[in-house]
Structure formats: C-alpha cells, structure tokens
C-alpha angles and dihedrals in degrees: 000000000000124000123244125233090246092052091047092050092047091049093050092049095050093074116098111267095006123141140165120246134178107209092147096048137286095296098061118070112205116193115205138175114234118215132164114266118247088264090051093222097100140024131247126203123214119194118238101161140013140173148125102274092186096066120112089232104047119218133166133194115225135183114246140178104266096237093047091044091060092046092050092050092049093049100042129044089202091067119073135165112288113283109240089349138099098293093206094060104027135063128192111218124205101218092199090063104033116070115253094241091056092047090052092048091050090048091053092046090052092052091047092050092052094046091046087060093056122093114269092250090059091045089053091050087056091046088235123153126208094249088136092067090048096052 
C-alpha cells in the first residue's frame, strides 16, 4: 500500500528537531533537522528529505548510504538516483510503487544519516543516540 502525502509529512515531522521549510518555493517541501550551531547562539538546518507533496504521483528524495543506495536502486524500479541531487548519496522514491513501510524506513535512515553527521553536542541536544553506527 502506498503512503499519502499527509502520512509522509507527519512521519518526517515526528523526528526530534525536524521541521518543514520551503526554500525552493511553496510546492517543494524540504524537511530539515534543526540543531544548535557550534556557537549555540543560532540554529542550523540540515536537509534529510524533500519533494513536491502536492503531486498526483508522490515521490520523495531521501539521503542514503552510497552502497545501500545502489543496492536499493538495483532491487526496486521505484527507486532512482536523486533528482537534481548528488546521485551517490540521494535516492528519489516513487511512493506509488514502493511500499509505505519501506518508504518510512528509508525516511528514518535518511534522518539518522544526517544527524550522525552532526557534532556530538548537537546530537545530544536532539537526544539522539548513535544507534545507526551500531546497526
């Protein structure tokens, strides 16, 4: 079963520090994780998902480990290299083809990859643990 735009938005916004932004215009939802800057006096936002949630055929671009990204593309025709993104690190997922559970897992993995790249102080502020590195 495919995931709806509302369910995808709700899932993206449930992660600690996540928020929706529209830097490319009102049609493109960009989901970022907000963490305090190294100075602590301002916030920085790192992208973990983006897509036009108003399209009839819903798709979302998600960050992915490069080796896994290639494997996912080879195994699933609904997953292609990231549209207008670094194709090594991003996949675009056709949500009408890929099962909702897999989309949600990929969304969580994308968030975890982005947070794993933040300094430990920012990870702590988000109350995030390095479970990604342990898996």
